[in-house]
N, C-alpha and C positions, 0 to 999 in steps of 0.2 A: 657596504662597499659602494662607492663612486666609478661612474662610467667612462670609458675617455670619452672627449671633444672632438672628434673629427674636423670637426668646424673651426676652431680656432687653435693656429699654429702658433706656438712658443717661441721656437729656433725653424728660422727657414735657411738651407744652406742650398745654394745653388749654382751649379757649375764650378766649383770651388778649386781649385787647383794650390801647390805650393811644395817650392824647392827647396832646398840647402844648394847654394851656391849651384853649381849645375846638374846637382841629384835631384829629381821629380822625384817628390816622396806622397804628394796625392794628387791624382790627377782627375779631375770632372766630376766632382764631388755632388751630389744632389739628395740633397734628406732632409726631411721633417719631422720637427717632434712636435707632438702632438700636446694637449692640455689634459693631465690626468696619465698620462703611458708612463710605463716603467720600462725602458729601453735597454739592451743590454748591446753593448759595440765591443765585438769581439772581432780578433784576426788574428794569423802570426806575428810572434816578435818581431819587428820595424817594419811593421802591415802600416803605422801612421796613425794611429788611433788616438796616441795621445798628441799628435800634432793635430787631430782633427776638432782635438778637446778644446785646446789653445788657440785656435780658432776661431773655436764657438762662444769664448771665453774672451775673446778680444785682447787677449794674449801675445797671441801672431796675427800679424795681418795675410791675408789669402792673396796669394803672389795673381789671381784671377778667379774670376766668379764673384758671389757675393754671397753677405751673410746678415740676415734681418733678426732683431730679436725683437719679441712682442710687437712685431708689424712694423719695426722704425729699422731704417740701415743701422748697421751697428758702430759708423762713425756718428751714429747722431743720438745712438743709444745713451741716457745718464740714471736709469734707475737701477742700479749695480744689486741694488740691494733686495729686487728678484730674485737674483740667482745665488744660489749656495756652492760652495765648495768643499769636498774633501779630500785633500790631497793624499798622498803617500804617506804615512807619520812618518815615518823612519828618514825619508829624504827632505821632510819639509819642517820638521818643528823637533826643536833640541828638548829632551824627556827631561833633561838638569838644568831647564829652567825652573827656579823657585815660585811654581805658579799651583795654586788648586785647581780641581776639577771646576768649582764655580768662578772660579777668576778669567781660565781660561773659556767658558760658555760663556762670558758676559762679554769677553771678546765679540763676539758675532752681532751686539748692538751695535758696534762704530758705524757699522754700513748704514744704519742707520740715524743715527745721532751726530756722525762725523768725529774722528779724533780729537778734534780739539772741545768736545762737548761732554759737560761733566754727565757720567752715571746718575740715571736718577730711579728713583724708589722702581718706579714702571719698568724700566730696566731688568732689576734683579728679579723683579716677577716672574718677568718675561723669559730670567737664563734657568730659571728655578724649574719654570715649568716645561723648557726645554730638558731639561734633567732628569725632571720626572717623566718623560716622555722616553728617556732611552733607556729609564731603570738606572741611574746614577746619581738620586737626590743624597739617597745615603754615604753615600762617597764623594759628597761634594767637597768636605774641608782637603780632603788627602790631598797630597801633591800628586801631581802629572806624573812623575817619573815614579809613584811608588804604585801603581797600577800596572796590571796586567795589559799586552797587547789586546784585548779586544776590549777593554775597558777603557783604553786611552782611546778607540776609536768612536768608542758610543759617547763619549767627549766631543771630540771632535765632529761627529752628529751633532751633537746640541748644541756647538758652537754655531754651525750652520743655521738649523734650527731658530736660532735665536735674533739671527737675523730678519726672521719671517720672511723666508723666501715662496717663490712658486714653483720654483723647478731646482734640484741640486744636483749636481756632478759628483760622481765619486769617481776619483782614478786608483783601481787596482788596492781598493782599502782593505782584502783579506791576505793581501801578502804577510808571509810570517806568522799566518797566526794558527793555529791546529783546527780539528775536524769539527769539534764541538763548539770552538769558539763562531767560527763560518756560521755551524748550526744556527746557534744566537743571534747570531750578525743576519744572516739573511732575514730571519724571522721579524727580527726589528723594519727591517724595508718592506718586506710586504705589510705590516702595521701604516708604517708612514706614509706608502703607497695608496692600502685600502680604504683604511679608515679616516684620515687626515686627508687625502686627496693631493700628495703631494706627485708630484712629477718628476719620476728619476733617472739618470742617464748614467749608466754603471759601465766605465769601461774597463775589460777584463781578457786575460789570454786566458782563463779558466773555461773554457766549452762546456765544459762536462756539467758544472753545476750552474752555469748563467742561463744555459737553456732547460734547465728544469725551473727556473724563477721568474725569469723576467715574462713581461706581456708580448715584447717583439723583438726582431733582434735583428743589428744593422752589422753583416760584415763588410769589414774593411780589411783590404791586401792591395792599396794604393788606390784603386778604384772602389766606388761600393758595388762588392758582390753579390749581396742581396740584402733588401729589407723584408722581412714579413715574420710571422710567427713562428715562436719554435716550432710546434706539430711540422709545418711546412716545410721549414729549414733542416730536419732532422729525415723527412721525409723523402726530399731529394737529393741525400747523401754530399752536402755541400759541405758539410764538418771534413769527413773523407779528404776531399778533393783538395781542399788550404792544409791540414793538418797531418795528411798520411795515413797508410791504412790501419796504422796500431793507433789511434785514435779510438779512446772508448767512451759510447754517450748513451748513459741512461734519463731518462726521464722523471724528475723527480714529481709532478705530477703537482702543482704549486700551479698553472697556470689558470689567469681567470677563464 
């Protein structure tokens, strides 16, 4: 198990705000993500979680404040291969596309090699290793559309891993999958964080599950409500204040 390096910030967001037209979605967000962390970003629907994710990924420019990636201002940052991204599959990937699991995993190599460079033997070895890491090596020749929802998400994680990133962002990755599949998925994330030392940022509205999995929680509701450990988050009743008195929280006991 690896420790969090609190002296090394991979992501630094300082006083960031964002508006869609006249509607302010995020206000004065300051948040650091440390190397080795497993951070859950939670909040009510419409709280600005995905907008914050897009700002950190450079997909949206902050209307105020600043963002630094690996110590560099985001406008100067070019080493995007260090950052992996696993989106909601249903929104971002056509499962009818005639590609095998191995071919999807190989797509992750283009961030390292560039779109116009030929895939080499080394790239295939790395993609195969990524499939093994997520338990999908035996399904490498299966068409992505023939896999279950949980298997597809594992392949998408393999695609991110194939780029050999230092941090992976996951946006609502368990949407639409059953509890058993979720259990397997979260077990995989714990392995990636603790055994491989990958920094993970998980965006989710599933406060009950996330609070039992991650090492730290950042709660967003237009502003940064808190950035703390799951234990402190639960002890101070922040979840009830944000999500209502009917919210049921069960600590699953996986904290480091």
